[in-house]
C-alpha positions as a printed Julia matrix, in Angstrom:
114×3 Matrix{Float64}:
   2.99  18.58   12.81
   0.4   17.73   10.2
   0.06  14.85    7.48
  -1.37  16.33    4.07
  -2.63  14.25    1.24
  -3.3   15.32   -2.51
  -4.32  13.6    -5.48
  -7.89  12.14   -5.03
 -10.37  13.2    -7.63
 -12.36  11.74  -10.17
 -11.09   9.0   -12.06
 -13.12   6.58  -14.57
 -13.67   2.58  -14.32
 -10.15   1.05  -15.12
  -8.06   4.8   -15.24
  -5.26   5.72  -12.58
  -4.14   7.98   -9.61
  -1.86   9.55   -7.85
  -2.24  10.09   -4.63
  -0.05  12.07   -2.73
   1.48  12.38    0.83
   3.21  14.72    2.95
   4.28  16.15    6.28
   3.54  19.91    7.12
   4.75  22.05   10.2
   7.93  19.89   11.44
  11.04  19.57    9.82
  10.6   15.8    10.87
  10.58  13.03    8.05
   7.96  10.12    8.07
   8.86   6.98    8.85
   6.35   3.95    8.72
   3.46   4.9     6.87
   0.13   3.52    5.16
  -2.62   4.51    3.26
  -6.39   3.34    4.66
  -9.6    4.37    3.3
 -12.95   4.54    3.88
 -15.79   3.66    2.14
 -19.83   5.42    3.47
 -21.11   2.68    5.79
 -17.66   0.95    6.0
 -15.01   0.77    8.34
 -11.96   2.82    7.6
  -9.16  -0.35    6.04
  -5.78  -0.8     5.28
  -4.59  -0.3     1.85
  -1.14  -0.17    1.88
   1.39   0.34    4.16
   5.49   1.05    3.42
   8.77   0.72    6.13
  11.63   3.23    6.07
  13.29  -0.42    5.5
  10.67  -0.17    1.98
   8.77  -3.13    3.2
   5.47  -3.03    2.26
   2.3   -4.88    2.34
  -1.18  -5.01    0.09
  -5.15  -5.47    0.91
  -5.44  -8.52   -1.35
  -8.22  -5.88   -3.04
  -5.69  -3.41   -4.54
  -2.71  -6.3    -4.62
  -1.32  -6.44   -8.25
  -3.07  -3.03   -8.77
  -1.83  -0.28   -6.66
   1.75   0.54   -5.86
   3.04   2.17   -2.62
   6.6    4.01   -2.86
   8.01   6.71   -1.48
  11.09   9.43   -2.19
  12.67   9.83    1.3
  14.46  13.05   -0.47
  10.91  14.65   -0.92
   9.82  12.82    1.93
   6.55  12.04    0.05
   4.74   9.01    0.2
   2.37   8.19   -3.61
  -0.2    5.75   -3.56
  -0.24   4.97   -7.11
  -4.03   3.62   -8.0
  -4.13   1.74  -11.61
  -6.66  -0.2   -12.63
  -9.31   1.75  -10.68
 -12.97  -0.06   -9.39
 -16.03   1.87   -8.45
 -15.15  -0.23   -5.73
 -12.46   1.82   -4.7
 -14.08   5.09   -4.1
 -13.03   5.93   -0.76
 -11.93   8.72    1.35
  -8.0    8.17    1.25
  -5.76   9.26    4.62
  -1.87   8.28    5.08
  -0.99   7.71    8.64
   2.34   7.06    9.59
   5.02   7.98   12.24
   6.51  11.52   12.04
   8.55  12.2    14.98
   7.53  10.77   18.11
   3.82  10.88   17.13
   1.75   8.95   15.15
  -0.7   10.86   12.45
  -3.4   10.89   10.0
  -3.92  13.19    7.29
  -7.74  14.82    6.52
  -7.93  12.16    3.71
  -9.15  12.83    0.14
 -11.52  11.78   -1.77
 -11.31   9.03   -4.56
 -14.71   8.65   -6.66
 -14.55   5.94   -9.57
 -16.99   6.51  -11.47
 -18.65   6.58  -15.22
């Protein structure tokens, strides 16, 4: 079983991107899940989390700009990122419970630059 992210790319400051995370190789649904990011030379940090009950939590740096959501029917978790800033540049990872395992995706690069 794996988590697979998609949707990264290059955006201009003030622009938007939407990341997606889904499973591969398993019929289990994604349980509690989070988006994390790691910029060059920095530690990996939590961006947003979502429980199966729908409770969400955000890093202060992204509050009001990013939204984590989930489509349980499609088993996809999204991260809508608006008003992007250069400091949002990082590799973004999906991390969540699938079956009895805690999994990390391979990451997707987000670059914010003019």
